[in-house]
C-alpha positions as CSV (number, residue, x, y, z in Angstrom):
1,M,-18.2,-5.2,78.5
2,T,-16.3,-6.1,81.7
3,H,-15.7,-9.8,82.4
4,P,-14.8,-11.3,85.8
5,I,-11.4,-12.4,84.6
6,N,-8.5,-12.5,87.0
7,D,-5.7,-11.0,84.9
8,Q,-3.1,-11.9,87.5
9,A,-3.7,-15.6,86.7
10,R,-3.0,-15.1,83.0
11,P,0.4,-16.5,81.8
12,G,1.0,-13.4,79.7
13,R,0.7,-12.7,76.0
14,W,2.2,-15.6,73.9
15,G,2.0,-17.7,77.1
16,R,4.5,-19.5,79.3
17,A,6.4,-22.3,77.7
18,A,4.7,-25.2,79.5
19,L,1.2,-24.0,78.8
20,A,2.0,-23.1,75.2
21,A,3.6,-26.4,74.5
22,A,0.7,-28.4,76.0
23,L,-2.1,-26.5,74.3
24,L,-0.5,-25.9,70.9
25,A,0.4,-29.6,70.6
26,L,-3.4,-30.1,70.8
27,A,-4.2,-27.3,68.5
28,V,-2.8,-27.2,65.0
29,G,-0.1,-29.4,63.6
30,P,2.5,-28.6,60.9
31,A,0.2,-29.7,58.1
32,A,-1.8,-26.5,58.6
33,S,0.8,-24.5,56.6
34,G,-0.6,-26.3,53.5
35,L,-3.5,-24.0,53.5
36,A,-1.3,-21.2,52.1
37,Q,-0.7,-23.3,49.0
38,S,-4.4,-24.0,48.5
39,P,-6.2,-20.8,49.7
40,P,-10.0,-20.8,50.0
41,A,-12.1,-18.3,48.2
42,L,-11.9,-14.8,49.7
43,A,-14.8,-12.8,51.0
44,G,-16.8,-10.2,49.1
45,Q,-15.7,-6.7,48.4
46,A,-13.0,-5.0,50.4
47,V,-14.1,-2.6,53.1
48,I,-13.6,1.1,52.1
49,L,-11.7,3.3,54.5
50,S,-14.8,5.3,55.6
51,D,-16.5,2.1,56.8
52,I,-13.9,1.8,59.5
53,Y,-15.1,5.0,61.1
54,A,-18.8,4.2,60.8
55,V,-20.4,3.1,64.1
56,R,-23.8,1.5,63.8
57,S,-26.6,0.5,66.1
58,V,-25.8,3.1,68.8
59,L,-28.9,2.8,71.1
60,V,-30.1,6.0,72.7
61,D,-32.9,6.6,75.2
62,E,-33.4,10.0,76.7
63,S,-36.2,11.9,78.4
64,A,-36.6,15.7,78.8
65,E,-39.3,18.4,79.0
66,S,-40.0,17.8,75.3
67,E,-39.3,15.2,72.6
68,A,-37.2,17.7,70.7
69,R,-35.0,18.3,73.7
70,A,-34.8,14.6,74.4
71,K,-33.7,14.0,70.9
72,S,-31.0,16.7,71.1
73,I,-29.6,15.2,74.3
74,A,-29.8,11.7,72.8
75,V,-27.9,12.6,69.6
76,E,-25.2,14.5,71.6
77,R,-24.6,11.6,73.9
78,G,-24.9,9.0,71.1
79,V,-22.3,10.8,69.0
80,R,-19.9,10.8,71.9
81,T,-20.5,7.1,72.5
82,A,-19.9,6.4,68.9
83,F,-16.7,8.5,68.8
84,Q,-15.3,6.5,71.7
85,A,-16.2,3.2,69.9
86,A,-14.5,4.4,66.7
87,L,-11.3,5.3,68.6
88,E,-11.2,2.0,70.4
89,R,-11.8,0.1,67.1
90,V,-8.5,1.4,65.6
91,T,-6.3,1.7,68.7
92,L,-4.6,-0.7,71.1
93,R,-6.3,-1.5,74.3
94,A,-3.3,-0.3,76.2
95,D,-3.8,3.2,74.8
96,W,-7.5,3.5,75.6
97,P,-7.0,5.3,79.0
98,R,-5.3,8.2,77.1
99,L,-7.7,8.4,74.1
100,P,-8.5,12.1,73.4
101,V,-11.5,13.7,75.1
102,V,-12.6,16.5,72.9
103,D,-15.1,19.4,73.3
104,E,-18.4,19.6,71.4
105,V,-16.9,21.8,68.7
106,R,-14.1,19.4,67.8
107,L,-16.3,16.4,68.1
108,N,-18.9,17.8,65.8
109,A,-16.2,18.8,63.3
110,A,-15.1,15.1,63.2
111,V,-18.6,13.9,62.3
112,R,-19.4,13.2,58.7
113,D,-23.1,12.4,59.1
114,V,-25.6,10.9,61.5
115,S,-28.5,8.7,60.4
116,F,-31.5,7.4,62.4
117,Q,-33.3,4.1,62.6
118,N,-36.3,2.9,64.7
119,E,-37.1,6.3,66.1
120,R,-39.8,6.5,68.8
121,F,-41.3,9.6,70.5
122,G,-43.7,10.1,73.3
123,G,-44.2,11.8,76.7
124,G,-40.9,13.7,76.5
125,R,-39.0,10.5,75.7
126,Y,-36.9,9.7,72.6
127,L,-35.5,6.3,71.6
128,A,-33.6,5.4,68.4
129,E,-30.6,3.6,66.9
130,L,-28.0,5.9,65.4
131,T,-25.4,5.3,62.8
132,V,-22.6,7.9,63.1
133,R,-19.9,8.2,60.5
134,F,-16.7,10.1,61.3
135,K,-14.2,11.8,58.9
136,P,-11.0,9.6,58.8
137,E,-8.7,12.5,58.5
138,A,-10.2,14.2,61.5
139,V,-9.9,11.1,63.7
140,R,-6.3,10.6,62.5
141,G,-5.5,14.2,63.4
142,L,-6.9,13.8,66.9
143,L,-5.0,10.6,67.6
144,S,-1.8,12.0,66.2
145,E,-2.1,15.0,68.4
146,A,-2.4,12.7,71.4
147,G,0.6,10.6,70.2
148,I,-1.5,7.5,69.9
149,P,-0.7,4.9,67.1
150,Y,-3.7,3.5,65.1
151,A,-4.4,0.8,62.6
152,E,-6.8,1.0,59.6
153,T,-6.2,-2.3,57.8
154,V,-9.4,-4.3,57.7
155,G,-8.7,-8.0,57.5
156,L,-10.8,-10.5,55.4
157,P,-12.8,-12.7,57.7
158,L,-11.6,-15.8,59.6
159,V,-13.9,-18.7,60.4
160,V,-13.7,-19.6,64.1
161,L,-13.4,-23.3,65.0
162,P,-13.9,-23.6,68.8
163,V,-12.6,-27.0,69.9
164,L,-13.3,-28.1,73.4
165,Q,-10.7,-30.5,75.0
166,S,-12.2,-32.4,78.0
167,G,-12.5,-35.9,79.4
168,A,-14.9,-36.7,76.6
169,G,-12.3,-36.0,74.0
170,P,-12.2,-33.2,71.4
171,Q,-15.5,-31.7,70.6
172,L,-16.4,-29.3,67.8
173,W,-20.0,-29.6,66.5
174,D,-21.1,-31.7,69.5
175,E,-24.2,-30.5,71.5
176,G,-22.1,-30.4,74.7
177,N,-19.4,-28.1,73.2
178,Q,-19.8,-25.2,75.6
179,W,-16.8,-23.5,74.0
180,L,-18.7,-23.2,70.7
181,Q,-21.8,-22.0,72.6
182,G,-19.6,-19.4,74.3
183,W,-18.4,-18.0,70.9
184,L,-22.0,-17.9,69.7
185,A,-23.1,-16.0,72.9
186,R,-20.1,-13.6,73.1
187,D,-20.4,-9.9,72.9
188,A,-19.3,-9.6,69.3
189,R,-18.5,-6.1,68.1
190,P,-17.3,-4.9,64.6
191,A,-13.5,-5.1,64.5
192,L,-10.6,-4.7,62.1
193,L,-10.4,-8.5,61.9
194,P,-13.8,-10.0,61.5
195,L,-14.3,-13.4,63.2
196,V,-17.2,-15.5,61.9
197,T,-18.7,-18.2,64.2
198,P,-20.1,-21.1,62.1
199,L,-23.8,-21.9,62.0
200,N,-23.1,-25.5,63.3
201,D,-25.3,-27.1,60.7
202,L,-25.0,-30.2,58.6
203,S,-22.7,-28.5,56.0
204,D,-20.3,-27.5,58.7
205,I,-20.3,-31.0,60.1
206,A,-19.5,-32.4,56.7
207,A,-16.8,-29.8,56.0
208,I,-14.5,-30.5,59.0
209,S,-14.3,-32.6,62.2
210,A,-12.7,-31.8,65.5
211,Q,-9.9,-34.2,64.8
212,Q,-9.2,-32.5,61.4
213,A,-9.2,-29.1,63.0
214,L,-6.7,-30.2,65.6
215,A,-4.5,-31.9,63.0
216,G,-4.7,-28.8,60.8
217,S,-6.0,-30.7,57.7
218,P,-5.4,-28.3,54.8
219,E,-8.3,-29.8,52.8
220,A,-10.8,-29.6,55.6
221,L,-9.7,-26.1,56.7
222,A,-10.0,-24.9,53.1
223,R,-13.5,-26.4,52.9
224,I,-14.8,-24.6,56.0
225,A,-13.2,-21.3,55.0
226,D,-14.6,-21.6,51.5
227,R,-18.1,-22.2,52.9
228,Y,-18.0,-18.8,54.7
229,Q,-16.0,-17.0,51.9
230,A,-13.2,-16.4,54.4
231,Q,-9.5,-16.1,54.0
232,G,-8.7,-18.7,56.6
233,V,-9.6,-20.0,60.0
234,L,-9.0,-19.4,63.7
235,V,-8.6,-22.7,65.5
236,T,-9.2,-22.0,69.1
237,V,-8.8,-24.8,71.7
238,A,-10.2,-24.6,75.2
239,R,-9.3,-26.9,78.1
240,P,-11.5,-26.3,81.2
241,G,-10.5,-26.8,84.8
242,I,-10.9,-25.5,88.3
243,D,-8.7,-22.8,89.9
244,A,-7.4,-22.7,93.5
245,N,-10.4,-20.7,94.6
246,G,-12.9,-23.2,93.3
247,G,-13.9,-21.1,90.3
248,A,-13.8,-22.0,86.6
249,R,-10.5,-21.9,84.8
250,I,-10.3,-22.0,81.0
251,D,-6.9,-22.4,79.2
252,V,-7.1,-21.3,75.6
253,A,-4.8,-21.6,72.6
254,S,-5.8,-19.8,69.4
255,N,-4.0,-20.1,66.1
256,A,-4.9,-18.1,63.0
257,I,-4.2,-20.0,59.8
258,G,-4.5,-18.7,56.2
259,P,-2.8,-16.5,53.5
260,G,-2.1,-12.9,54.3
261,L,-2.0,-13.4,58.1
262,P,0.8,-12.2,60.3
263,G,1.2,-15.6,62.0
264,V,-1.0,-14.8,65.0
265,T,-0.9,-17.2,67.9
266,E,-2.3,-16.5,71.4
267,V,-2.2,-18.6,74.5
268,D,-4.1,-17.4,77.6
269,S,-5.6,-18.7,80.9
270,F,-8.8,-17.2,82.2
271,T,-10.1,-17.6,85.8
272,F,-13.5,-16.7,87.2
273,P,-15.1,-16.4,90.7
274,P,-17.1,-19.4,91.9
275,T,-20.3,-17.5,91.3
276,T,-19.7,-17.3,87.6
277,T,-21.7,-19.9,85.6
278,L,-20.0,-22.0,83.0
279,P,-21.9,-20.5,80.1
280,E,-20.9,-17.0,81.4
281,A,-17.3,-18.1,81.7
282,Y,-17.1,-19.6,78.2
283,A,-18.7,-16.4,76.7
284,A,-16.3,-14.2,78.6
285,A,-13.3,-16.3,77.6
286,A,-14.4,-16.2,74.0
287,D,-14.8,-12.5,74.1
288,S,-11.3,-12.1,75.5
289,A,-9.7,-14.6,73.2
290,A,-11.3,-12.8,70.2
291,A,-10.1,-9.4,71.5
292,A,-6.5,-10.8,71.9
293,I,-6.4,-11.9,68.2
294,V,-7.8,-8.6,67.0
295,E,-5.2,-6.8,69.2
296,R,-2.4,-8.7,67.5
297,W,-3.8,-7.8,64.1
298,K,-3.8,-4.1,65.1
299,Q,-0.2,-4.4,66.3
300,A,0.9,-5.8,62.9
301,N,-0.7,-2.9,61.1
302,L,0.0,0.1,63.4
303,I,0.6,3.6,61.9
304,R,2.6,5.8,64.3
305,P,2.1,9.5,64.7
306,G,4.7,11.5,62.8
307,Q,5.9,8.5,60.8
308,A,7.2,9.8,57.5
309,P,5.8,8.2,54.3
310,S,8.0,5.7,52.4
311,R,8.0,5.4,48.6
312,I,8.4,2.4,46.3
313,T,8.1,2.1,42.6
314,L,5.5,-0.6,41.6
315,S,5.1,-2.4,38.3
316,A,1.7,-3.8,37.5
317,P,0.6,-6.1,34.7
318,I,-2.5,-4.6,33.1
319,G,-4.6,-5.1,30.0
320,S,-6.0,-1.7,29.5
321,L,-6.2,1.9,30.7
322,T,-9.5,1.1,32.5
323,E,-7.8,-1.8,34.3
324,W,-5.1,0.6,35.5
325,L,-7.6,3.2,36.7
326,T,-9.4,0.5,38.7
327,L,-6.2,-0.7,40.2
328,K,-5.2,2.8,41.1
329,R,-8.5,3.4,42.9
330,E,-8.0,0.2,44.9
331,L,-4.4,1.1,45.8
332,E,-5.5,4.5,47.0
333,Q,-8.0,2.9,49.4
334,V,-5.4,0.7,51.0
335,A,-4.7,1.7,54.6
336,G,-1.4,3.7,54.9
337,V,-1.3,4.6,51.2
338,T,-1.1,8.4,50.8
339,Q,-0.4,8.8,47.1
340,V,-0.2,6.8,43.8
341,R,1.4,8.5,40.8
342,L,1.6,7.0,37.4
343,S,5.1,7.3,35.9
344,E,4.9,5.0,32.9
345,L,2.1,3.3,30.9
346,S,2.8,0.9,28.1
347,V,1.1,-2.1,26.5
348,G,0.6,-4.7,29.2
349,R,2.3,-2.7,32.1
350,A,1.9,0.3,34.3
351,V,4.7,1.7,36.5
352,A,3.8,4.0,39.4
353,D,5.3,5.6,42.5
354,L,3.4,4.7,45.7
355,D,3.8,6.6,48.9
356,F,2.7,4.8,52.1
357,V,3.1,5.0,55.9
358,G,4.7,1.9,57.4
359,D,7.1,-0.7,56.1
360,A,7.0,-3.2,53.2
361,P,5.6,-6.1,55.3
362,Q,2.7,-3.8,56.5
363,L,2.0,-2.7,52.9
364,S,2.1,-6.3,51.7
365,L,-0.3,-7.4,54.4
366,A,-2.7,-4.5,53.7
367,L,-2.6,-5.3,50.0
368,S,-3.3,-8.9,50.6
369,Q,-6.6,-8.0,52.3
370,R,-7.7,-6.5,49.0
371,R,-6.6,-9.6,47.1
372,L,-3.5,-7.9,45.8
373,A,0.0,-9.5,46.1
374,L,3.2,-7.5,46.5
375,E,6.2,-9.3,45.1
376,E,9.9,-8.3,45.2
377,D,12.2,-9.5,42.5
378,A,15.9,-10.4,42.7
379,A,16.9,-6.9,41.6
380,G,14.9,-5.2,44.4
381,G,12.0,-4.1,42.2
382,W,8.4,-4.5,43.2
383,T,5.4,-5.9,41.3
384,V,1.7,-5.8,42.4
385,R,-0.7,-8.3,40.9
386,R,-4.0,-9.7,41.7
387,S,-4.0,-12.8,43.8
388,R,-6.6,-15.6,43.9
């Protein structure tokens, strides 16, 4: 989706000092770090690797001399559309222009399966929604051949708190908060870092206020995160204005807060032509602000082509062989992990060699998204244990 955003007016990723200072002073105060000491409940079950390469709700609508031919054309085009979406999901936006374009043979070889929903036929026309699942190893191979890094670590969700700063003061759940409405209306797509916009109901209002969000109240942030079973929150503050051409200007500061996060902060300024309505501007700015946070998440978890695996020896407290086997399966599903080999099993402890692509901070971040904590002791040894 293309937005009428003037990129030349943006102050650049991480922002210029003046805008950063002005907005972040309004955004989240030092007290926000307290959330790490009192983390909210984390969401559901971890996403398995194959889900990253599943693209759902691909709409197809084709006509031909027969319904069978129309379906064949629709599936071919739908699979290619899904393939592009899968590649964009795991790669940086800067690399999208050089994503691999493959022939039908290689594309079909990368497909694990295709399923169909809401099929309709008639008069040589075929309509449906497709779900296309790709083979992770095939996608990795194509990206590696093209020399394009990729990320596979799926983050636990963040709850988005869109605070509007205007002449009326800070607004969060207020009816006039067009920044919140922009997030509700944005073009949300599945991403490696899920962003959940609140329902804006009485429970949300009771959980946290605009002032508490701006102050970074640990208790209030934990309440709203717990309500949505998220690992933390994204406090995003918008300040509207008018640019030199008479169009809307929206300055945005977004700060991700919570355990297992790489300290993501984004400051941006978006400008729009005078013909753009305010609801359109807020939805476009929300879409771009969300994309910027997801982009930073990918950057923190990149796997580079040709990168040799590293190896560390892990110790894990366990209570039984079954517990170890469960942990081993979970470790094998962590992005970047290539092999887990048990070297010692005793009462209360397992020791294993773990091969992974990336560095220790990347591995620690990936493990934290599965509610596993990686700890280094004074002697340089590593322990993995379940976190809260």
